[in-house]
TIKERO-645834 format. One record per residue (C-alpha): residue in one letter; x, y, z. Coordinates in steps of 0.1 Angstrom, whole numbers, plus 5000, padded with zeros to 4 digits. Example, Ala and Ser with C-alpha at 12.3 -4.5 7.8 and 13.67 -1.06 7.14 Angstrom:
<nodes>
A512349555078 S513749895071 
</nodes>
This chain:
<nodes>
X943541705049 X939841605048 X939841625010 X942741375010 X940841135032 X937641185012 X939541104980 X941140804996 X937840675008 X936340724974 X939140534957 X938840264983 X935140224976 X935740214939 X938439954942 X936239744965 X933339764940 X935539664911 X937139364928 X934139244947 X932439114916 X935338854914 X935038754951 X932338504957 X933638334988 X930938145006 X930938245043 X928937925050 X931537695034 X932437455062 X935937505075 X937037155067 X935937185031 X937737525028 X940837365043 X940637075019 X940237304989 X943237515001 X945337195006 X944637064972 X945137414957 X948637444973 X949537094961 X948537174926 X950337504926 X953437304935 X952937084904 X952637404883 X955837534897 X957537214882 X955537214850 X953537534841 X951737354813 X950437064834 X946937054821 X945436864851 X947037094876 X945937404857 X942337284857 X942437174893 X943937514905 X941237694885 X938537474900 X939737514936 X939937894932 X936337874919 X935237664949 X936937904972 X935138194956 X938138364940 X936638384905 X939338624892 X942038374898 X939838084886 X939238264853 X943038334850 X943837954853 X940837844832 X942138074804 X945537904807 X943837564802 X942137704770 X945537814757 X946537444757 X943137284748 X940737534733 X937637314735 X937937164770 X934337094780 X934637154818 X936637464814 X934337624789 X931337524810 X932837664842 X933737994825 X930238034811 X928937964846 X931138214863 X930338494839 X926638414840 X926638434878 X928438774875 X925638874851 X928238934823 X925938754798 X927938874768 X931138694780 X929138394792 X927638374757 X931038364741 X932038064762 X928737884758 X928937924720 X932337764720 X931037484742 X928037434720 X930137424688 X932137134703 X929136954719 X926137014697 X924236694707 X924636734745 X921336794762 X922836994791 X924837214767 X921737304746 X919837394777 X922637614790 X923237764756 X919637864751 X919338014786 X922638204784 X922038324748 X918638454758 X920138634788 X922638804764 X919838904741 X921038674713 X917738514702 X919038444667 X921838214679 X919638064706 X917037964679 X919737844655 X921437624682 X918037474691 X917037414655 X920437244648 X920137034680 X916536934671 X917636834635 X920336614649 X918536454678 X915036414663 X915936294628 X915235924634 X912135724627 X911035734663 X912236054680 X912736034717 X909636184734 X911736334762 X914136504737 X911036634718 X909536774750 X912836944758 X913037104723 X909337214726 X910037364760 X913237554749 X911437674717 X908637814739 X911237984761 X912738154730 X909338254718 X908338394752 X911638584754 X911138734719 X907538844726 X908539004760 X911539184745 X910239314712 
</nodes>
């Protein structure tokens, strides 16, 4: 009998470990904010019952699950958004964020590459792309993305000094990462 309970306990611990990476609920989230998120979530789920391809409702459901810390369900609904619009900025950004927070840098890099391809001149996207690509160990694509960004954004007669400073800073980050990980 004790082997049975030992086995059951082990299985329970494994299942908890496997599912806990998807649960990021914030115990300090104020009750009124939690209730608001749950109210909006339930309303949007109702819209999805009527129209399962309602893009706004799909995104809102994903976002509310993300806010409530249920990243597994958030990812599920964000993926449904991408089935309808494969380059949705906010969806790709949020998926890259979720996977980065879970330290799944490979998957995060997949989403940030898609986001970068659709938004190559966006300053926030290039910063996120370089950071995540470096975390995933993909210095080649980090350097390529930065070089491409720099060529587009600094090609005028008088390049913006703030953009130049950003490019210099990100280039230094890449060089530092390369030297530390050779």
